[in-house]
C-alpha positions as CSV (number, residue, x, y, z in Angstrom):
1,X,-14.1,-3.0,22.4
2,X,-11.4,-1.1,22.2
3,X,-8.3,-1.8,23.7
4,X,-5.0,0.7,24.5
5,X,-1.9,-0.3,22.6
6,X,1.9,1.2,23.3
7,X,4.1,2.4,20.2
8,X,8.1,3.8,19.9
9,X,8.1,5.2,17.0
10,X,10.1,8.2,15.0
11,X,9.1,11.8,16.2
12,X,9.0,12.9,13.0
13,X,6.9,10.2,11.7
14,X,4.5,10.5,14.5
15,X,4.5,14.8,13.8
16,X,4.1,14.4,9.8
17,X,1.1,11.4,10.9
18,X,-0.7,13.7,13.5
19,X,-1.3,16.4,10.6
20,X,-2.1,13.7,8.0
21,X,-4.6,13.1,10.4
22,X,-6.0,15.9,11.0
23,X,-6.5,16.9,7.7
24,X,-8.2,13.9,6.7
25,X,-10.3,15.2,10.4
26,X,-9.5,11.7,12.1
27,X,-7.8,11.0,15.5
28,X,-4.7,8.9,15.2
29,X,-5.6,6.0,16.4
30,X,-8.6,5.9,14.1
31,X,-5.9,6.4,11.4
32,X,-3.5,3.7,12.3
33,X,-6.3,1.5,13.0
34,X,-7.9,1.8,9.1
35,X,-4.4,1.0,8.5
36,X,-3.4,-1.6,10.3
37,X,-7.7,-3.0,9.4
38,X,-6.7,-2.5,5.5
39,X,-3.3,-4.5,6.1
40,X,-5.4,-7.4,8.1
41,X,-8.7,-7.4,6.2
42,X,-9.2,-11.0,4.3
43,X,-8.4,-10.4,0.7
44,X,-10.2,-12.0,-2.6
45,X,-7.6,-13.9,-4.8
46,X,-9.5,-12.5,-7.9
47,X,-7.0,-10.8,-8.6
48,X,-4.0,-10.4,-8.5
49,X,-1.7,-7.1,-6.3
50,X,0.6,-5.4,-8.4
51,X,4.5,-4.9,-6.7
52,X,4.2,-1.6,-6.5
53,X,1.1,-1.7,-4.9
54,X,2.8,-4.8,-2.6
55,X,5.6,-2.1,-2.1
56,X,3.5,0.9,-0.5
57,X,2.0,-1.3,1.8
58,X,5.1,-3.1,2.5
59,X,7.0,0.0,3.3
60,X,10.2,-2.1,1.1
61,X,10.7,-0.1,-2.4
62,X,10.7,-2.0,-5.5
63,X,13.4,-1.0,-9.0
64,X,10.8,1.0,-11.4
65,X,12.7,-0.2,-14.1
66,X,11.7,-4.1,-13.0
67,X,7.6,-3.4,-13.1
68,X,7.9,-1.0,-16.5
69,X,9.5,-3.8,-18.3
70,X,7.4,-7.1,-17.0
71,X,4.3,-4.3,-17.9
72,X,5.7,-3.4,-21.3
73,X,6.8,-7.2,-22.1
74,X,2.9,-8.0,-20.7
75,X,1.4,-5.0,-23.5
76,X,3.8,-6.4,-26.6
77,X,2.8,-10.5,-26.0
78,X,-0.9,-9.0,-26.1
79,X,-0.6,-7.3,-29.1
80,X,1.7,-10.2,-30.8
81,X,-1.7,-11.8,-30.2
82,X,-4.7,-10.3,-30.9
83,X,-2.6,-9.3,-34.6
84,X,-1.9,-12.9,-35.4
């Protein structure tokens, strides 16, 4: 059952979202519904979601260097273990 929801958003964002939805042949309502569904759907704990992906979903940015350094350290550690 569909329900009505009123949102207050920045006009520029609304216009960009309308263009995006139109290019994808979706209504803006369906686009927002799909996004909210993907955010709130129960997820399996079988794998860890990277900080980068989390930042995309939350809208918060993370320092690029922090992710790079962590990945590099993990890679170096795995090579050390492999070649011992």
